[in-house]
MDTraj code that builds the backbone (N, CA, C; nanometers):
import mdtraj as md
import numpy as np

residues = "MET MET ILE LYS GLU ILE LYS PHE THR ASN ASN ALA LEU LYS HIS ILE SER GLU MET LEU SER LYS LYS ASN LYS GLY SER PHE PHE ARG ILE ALA ILE LYS GLY GLY GLY CYS SER GLY PHE GLN TYR ASP PHE SER PHE ASP ASN LYS GLN GLU ASP ASP ASP LEU ARG HIS GLU ASN ILE ILE ILE ASP LYS LYS SER ALA ASP LEU LEU LYS GLY SER GLU VAL ASP TYR VAL GLU GLU LEU ILE GLY GLU ASN PHE LYS ILE ASN ASN PRO GLN SER LYS SER SER CYS GLY CYS GLY VAL SER PHE SER LEU".split()
xyz = np.array([
    [-1.6114, -0.4804, 0.2312],
    [-1.5401, -0.6031, 0.2062],
    [-1.4006, -0.5927, 0.2672],
    [-1.3514, -0.7011, 0.3205],
    [-1.2215, -0.7020, 0.3893],
    [-1.1080, -0.7375, 0.2940],
    [-0.9889, -0.6916, 0.3283],
    [-0.8679, -0.7285, 0.2552],
    [-0.8150, -0.8548, 0.3214],
    [-0.8209, -0.9673, 0.2511],
    [-0.7817, -1.0941, 0.3116],
    [-0.6460, -1.1429, 0.2643],
    [-0.6132, -1.1203, 0.1390],
    [-0.4959, -1.1848, 0.0813],
    [-0.3741, -1.0940, 0.0753],
    [-0.3747, -0.9894, 0.1566],
    [-0.2606, -0.8999, 0.1675],
    [-0.2222, -0.8939, 0.3154],
    [-0.0949, -0.9156, 0.3453],
    [-0.0493, -0.9135, 0.4842],
    [0.0124, -0.7777, 0.5160],
    [-0.0085, -0.7326, 0.6375],
    [0.0519, -0.6094, 0.6865],
    [0.1379, -0.6438, 0.8068],
    [0.2639, -0.6023, 0.8045],
    [0.3506, -0.6290, 0.9197],
    [0.3097, -0.5372, 1.0347],
    [0.3530, -0.5727, 1.1554],
    [0.3258, -0.4868, 1.2710],
    [0.3861, -0.3481, 1.2526],
    [0.5065, -0.3415, 1.1918],
    [0.5699, -0.2120, 1.1654],
    [0.4828, -0.1254, 1.0754],
    [0.4281, -0.1846, 0.9696],
    [0.3436, -0.1091, 0.8764],
    [0.2178, -0.0602, 0.9468],
    [0.1507, -0.1481, 1.0198],
    [0.0271, -0.1095, 1.0892],
    [0.0539, -0.0003, 1.1920],
    [0.1657, -0.0116, 1.2635],
    [0.2003, 0.0885, 1.3650],
    [0.2258, 0.2246, 1.2995],
    [0.3014, 0.2241, 1.1909],
    [0.3333, 0.3509, 1.1251],
    [0.2082, 0.4147, 1.0630],
    [0.1221, 0.3330, 1.0034],
    [-0.0024, 0.3851, 0.9464],
    [-0.0880, 0.4479, 1.0569],
    [-0.0981, 0.3805, 1.1706],
    [-0.1764, 0.4348, 1.2831],
    [-0.1186, 0.5669, 1.3319],
    [0.0146, 0.5735, 1.3415],
    [0.0795, 0.6978, 1.3854],
    [0.0501, 0.8119, 1.2882],
    [0.0603, 0.7836, 1.1583],
    [0.0340, 0.8882, 1.0585],
    [-0.1125, 0.9319, 1.0624],
    [-0.2027, 0.8358, 1.0747],
    [-0.3456, 0.8694, 1.0767],
    [-0.3841, 0.9467, 1.2020],
    [-0.3102, 0.9277, 1.3117],
    [-0.3419, 0.9998, 1.4353],
    [-0.3213, 1.1505, 1.4176],
    [-0.2441, 1.1898, 1.3164],
    [-0.2183, 1.3318, 1.2887],
    [-0.3146, 1.3875, 1.1846],
    [-0.4015, 1.3038, 1.1304],
    [-0.4985, 1.3463, 1.0285],
    [-0.6354, 1.3664, 1.0932],
    [-0.7303, 1.4145, 1.0132],
    [-0.8677, 1.4314, 1.0624],
    [-0.9258, 1.2968, 1.1026],
    [-1.0083, 1.2969, 1.2047],
    [-1.0749, 1.1737, 1.2477],
    [-1.1567, 1.1194, 1.1314],
    [-1.1518, 0.9899, 1.1104],
    [-1.2243, 0.9279, 0.9999],
    [-1.1437, 0.9180, 0.8720],
    [-1.0164, 0.9571, 0.8755],
    [-0.9315, 0.9460, 0.7572],
    [-0.8868, 0.8017, 0.7374],
    [-0.8578, 0.7681, 0.6127],
    [-0.8090, 0.6352, 0.5760],
    [-0.6710, 0.6479, 0.5121],
    [-0.5938, 0.5415, 0.5214],
    [-0.4673, 0.5307, 0.4486],
    [-0.4978, 0.4499, 0.3235],
    [-0.4732, 0.5086, 0.2068],
    [-0.5062, 0.4423, 0.0804],
    [-0.3793, 0.3910, 0.0129],
    [-0.3848, 0.2645, -0.0292],
    [-0.2791, 0.2041, -0.1096],
    [-0.3389, 0.1777, -0.2471],
    [-0.2694, 0.2217, -0.3515],
    [-0.3189, 0.2017, -0.4881],
    [-0.2019, 0.1672, -0.5790],
    [-0.2344, 0.1070, -0.6907],
    [-0.1362, 0.0818, -0.7950],
    [-0.1776, 0.1666, -0.9142],
    [-0.0820, 0.2435, -0.9635],
    [-0.1090, 0.3322, -1.0767],
    [-0.0102, 0.3025, -1.1874],
    [-0.0490, 0.3338, -1.3097],
    [0.0424, 0.3203, -1.4221],
    [0.1516, 0.4245, -1.4109],
    [0.2732, 0.3884, -1.4543],
    [0.3837, 0.4847, -1.4507],
    [0.5051, 0.4268, -1.3829],
    [0.5991, 0.5132, -1.3512],
    [0.7241, 0.4670, -1.2923],
    [0.8141, 0.4085, -1.3992],
    [0.9346, 0.3731, -1.3629],
    [1.0297, 0.3242, -1.4631],
    [1.0036, 0.1799, -1.5042],
    [0.9144, 0.1094, -1.4357],
    [0.8873, -0.0309, -1.4711],
    [0.7434, -0.0559, -1.5151],
    [0.6617, 0.0464, -1.5297],
    [0.5262, 0.0270, -1.5807],
    [0.4157, 0.0527, -1.4803],
    [0.4351, 0.0115, -1.3550],
    [0.3381, 0.0341, -1.2484],
    [0.4111, 0.0927, -1.1293],
    [0.3378, 0.1657, -1.0466],
    [0.3994, 0.2153, -0.9233],
    [0.2992, 0.2125, -0.8096],
    [0.3518, 0.1962, -0.6900],
    [0.2690, 0.1972, -0.5694],
    [0.2418, 0.3416, -0.5306],
    [0.1205, 0.3681, -0.4864],
    [0.0821, 0.5026, -0.4463],
    [0.0224, 0.4958, -0.3058],
    [0.0760, 0.5758, -0.2155],
    [0.0292, 0.5814, -0.0772],
    [-0.0253, 0.7207, -0.0521],
    [-0.1483, 0.7293, -0.0032],
    [-0.2084, 0.8605, 0.0211],
    [-0.3106, 0.8494, 0.1339],
    [-0.3680, 0.9641, 0.1681],
    [-0.4737, 0.9685, 0.2688],
    [-0.6039, 1.0038, 0.1996],
    [-0.7122, 0.9486, 0.2505],
    [-0.8431, 0.9724, 0.1911],
    [-0.9442, 0.9817, 0.3051],
    [-1.0451, 1.0634, 0.2876],
    [-1.1474, 1.0721, 0.3927],
    [-1.2774, 1.0074, 0.3482],
    [-1.2729, 0.9365, 0.2352],
    [-1.3937, 0.8741, 0.1823],
    [-1.3626, 0.7350, 0.1281],
    [-1.4432, 0.6402, 0.1665],
    [-1.4294, 0.5044, 0.1151],
    [-1.5237, 0.4891, -0.0030],
    [-1.4710, 0.4438, -0.1161],
    [-1.5519, 0.4235, -0.2368],
    [-1.6200, 0.2864, -0.2325],
    [-1.7202, 0.2671, -0.3180],
    [-1.7957, 0.1415, -0.3209],
    [-1.7094, 0.0197, -0.3516],
    [-1.6068, 0.0366, -0.4370],
    [-1.5252, -0.0792, -0.4750],
    [-1.3997, -0.0942, -0.3879],
    [-1.3902, -0.0167, -0.2798],
    [-1.2745, -0.0270, -0.1910],
    [-1.2858, -0.1466, -0.0975],
    [-1.1727, -0.2132, -0.0770],
    [-1.1619, -0.3164, 0.0248],
    [-1.0977, -0.2509, 0.1453],
    [-1.1286, -0.3000, 0.2641],
    [-1.0835, -0.2319, 0.3857],
    [-1.0240, -0.3292, 0.4866],
    [-0.9167, -0.2862, 0.5508],
    [-0.8560, -0.3563, 0.6641],
    [-0.8320, -0.2493, 0.7699],
    [-0.9097, -0.2513, 0.8762],
    [-0.9038, -0.1484, 0.9798],
    [-0.9192, -0.0117, 0.9140],
    [-0.8128, 0.0711, 0.9167],
    [-0.8222, 0.2048, 0.8583],
    [-0.7444, 0.2169, 0.7269],
    [-0.7223, 0.1023, 0.6614],
    [-0.6510, 0.0972, 0.5335],
    [-0.7514, 0.0606, 0.4248],
    [-0.7497, 0.1344, 0.3135],
    [-0.8383, 0.1017, 0.2023],
    [-0.7570, 0.0835, 0.0740],
    [-0.8030, -0.0103, -0.0078],
    [-0.7397, -0.0410, -0.1360],
    [-0.8521, -0.0665, -0.2358],
    [-0.8447, -0.0016, -0.3510],
    [-0.9481, -0.0281, -0.4519],
    [-0.9330, -0.1717, -0.5015],
    [-1.0439, -0.2298, -0.5478],
    [-1.0469, -0.3719, -0.5830],
    [-0.9432, -0.4079, -0.6895],
    [-0.9280, -0.3242, -0.7908],
    [-0.8315, -0.3529, -0.8983],
    [-0.6887, -0.3590, -0.8435],
    [-0.6533, -0.2626, -0.7589],
    [-0.5196, -0.2633, -0.6978],
    [-0.5031, -0.3835, -0.6050],
    [-0.6089, -0.4169, -0.5305],
    [-0.6026, -0.5311, -0.4388],
    [-0.5757, -0.6609, -0.5149],
    [-0.6351, -0.6739, -0.6340],
    [-0.6096, -0.7933, -0.7162],
    [-0.4617, -0.8023, -0.7552],
    [-0.4017, -0.6869, -0.7865],
    [-0.2600, -0.6840, -0.8240],
    [-0.1682, -0.7013, -0.7033],
    [-0.2226, -0.6815, -0.5839],
    [-0.1446, -0.6961, -0.4598],
    [-0.1672, -0.8300, -0.3912],
    [-0.2507, -0.9157, -0.4485],
    [-0.2844, -1.0443, -0.3870],
    [-0.1579, -1.1221, -0.3526],
    [-0.1484, -1.1669, -0.2277],
    [-0.0327, -1.2436, -0.1827],
    [0.0834, -1.1573, -0.1342],
    [0.0682, -1.0262, -0.1396],
    [0.1769, -0.9352, -0.1012],
    [0.1860, -0.9149, 0.0489],
    [0.3015, -0.8664, 0.0906],
    [0.3214, -0.8244, 0.2281],
    [0.3625, -0.6773, 0.2261],
    [0.2921, -0.5965, 0.3047],
    [0.3223, -0.4544, 0.3165],
    [0.4003, -0.4346, 0.4456],
    [0.5173, -0.3734, 0.4331],
    [0.6036, -0.3519, 0.5488],
    [0.6445, -0.2050, 0.5514],
    [0.6924, -0.1601, 0.6659],
    [0.7504, -0.0268, 0.6783],
    [0.8920, -0.0471, 0.7273],
    [0.9895, -0.0005, 0.6497],
    [1.1297, -0.0266, 0.6821],
    [1.2062, 0.1035, 0.7023],
    [1.3043, 0.0958, 0.7894],
    [1.3955, 0.2076, 0.8127],
    [1.5333, 0.1606, 0.7691],
    [1.5835, 0.2223, 0.6614],
    [1.7129, 0.1846, 0.6066],
    [1.8027, 0.3077, 0.6022],
    [1.9276, 0.2883, 0.5631],
    [2.0201, 0.4011, 0.5522],
    [1.9699, 0.5058, 0.4534],
    [1.9025, 0.4618, 0.3478],
    [1.8540, 0.5565, 0.2464],
    [1.7238, 0.6247, 0.2870],
    [1.6689, 0.5852, 0.4001],
    [1.5475, 0.6499, 0.4491],
    [1.4419, 0.5501, 0.4924],
    [1.3295, 0.6037, 0.5355],
    [1.2174, 0.5212, 0.5804],
    [1.1118, 0.5195, 0.4713],
    [1.0524, 0.4036, 0.4484],
    [0.9453, 0.3963, 0.3486],
    [0.8668, 0.2663, 0.3610],
    [0.7530, 0.2655, 0.2941],
    [0.6743, 0.1434, 0.2851],
    [0.7369, 0.0569, 0.1780],
    [0.7431, -0.0714, 0.2056],
    [0.8013, -0.1665, 0.1113],
    [0.6994, -0.2774, 0.0897],
    [0.6705, -0.3059, -0.0351],
    [0.5735, -0.4106, -0.0678],
    [0.6465, -0.5260, -0.1350],
    [0.6349, -0.6429, -0.0740],
    [0.6901, -0.7645, -0.1323],
    [0.5753, -0.8296, -0.2088],
    [0.5746, -0.8098, -0.3415],
    [0.4642, -0.8553, -0.4254],
    [0.5093, -0.9740, -0.5101],
    [0.4572, -1.0947, -0.4817],
    [0.4984, -1.2127, -0.5575],
    [0.4537, -1.2086, -0.7038],
    [0.3586, -1.1204, -0.7373],
    [0.3114, -1.1108, -0.8755],
    [0.4037, -1.0254, -0.9629],
    [0.4899, -0.9441, -0.9007],
    [0.5746, -0.8562, -0.9800],
    [0.6907, -0.9367, -1.0386],
    [0.7145, -0.9171, -1.1677],
    [0.8199, -0.9902, -1.2370],
    [0.9540, -0.9199, -1.2219],
    [0.9505, -0.7883, -1.2128],
    [1.0734, -0.7117, -1.1927],
    [1.0376, -0.5808, -1.1263],
    [1.1363, -0.5197, -1.0630],
    [1.1132, -0.3888, -1.0025],
    [1.2378, -0.3039, -1.0257],
    [1.2206, -0.1755, -1.0115],
    [1.3343, -0.0851, -1.0309],
    [1.4148, -0.0783, -0.9015],
    [1.5282, -0.0142, -0.9083],
    [1.6170, -0.0032, -0.7923],
    [1.5556, 0.0671, -0.6750],
    [1.4653, 0.1630, -0.7012],
    [1.4062, 0.2382, -0.5897],
    [1.2978, 0.1579, -0.5185],
    [1.2483, 0.0502, -0.5808],
    [1.1485, -0.0343, -0.5180],
    [1.0076, 0.0219, -0.5210],
    [0.9881, 0.1334, -0.5909],
    [0.8569, 0.1956, -0.5945],
    [0.7796, 0.1536, -0.7190],
    [0.8485, 0.1190, -0.8258],
    [0.7759, 0.0767, -0.9464],
    [0.8122, -0.0676, -0.9795],
    [0.7248, -0.1307, -1.0577],
    [0.7413, -0.2730, -1.0869],
    [0.6698, -0.3074, -1.2167],
    [0.6953, -0.4267, -1.2682],
    [0.6229, -0.4742, -1.3847],
    [0.5595, -0.6088, -1.3527],
    [0.4538, -0.6416, -1.4266],
    [0.3820, -0.7679, -1.4059],
    [0.4083, -0.8618, -1.5223],
])
top = md.Topology()
chain = top.add_chain()
for i, resn in enumerate(residues, 1):
    res = top.add_residue(resn, chain, resSeq=i)
    for name in ("N", "CA", "C"):
        top.add_atom(name, md.element.get_by_symbol(name[0]), res)
traj = md.Trajectory(xyz[None], top)
C-alpha cells in the first residue's frame, strides 16, 4: 500500500536516498511514532531491512499504518539549521510540540 497523505520534500527524499546508499541493498528508511518524549509522542527514524504486512510504502520509505494515520496531512522535510541537521515533520494533527521539535501531543 502506498503512502498518499504524507508529503516528502525534495530535501528529505534526497537525504534519505543518500543515507540508504550507505546501507545494505534492500534497506528501508522507517518513520514511526512512539509513545514518550516530553510531549507524549515522539518521531522515530530508523533503518529496516524488512517491510511488515501493515507497513505503507513510498519508494524506499516505510511507515506502519498506525503511525501513518497520525502523520496524515504532514510534510516531512530535512533541514540544516545552526543547531544542526535533522528531519522536521510539520504535522497539522499535533496540538503542541516541545522546543526540540522531536516530541508532540495530539
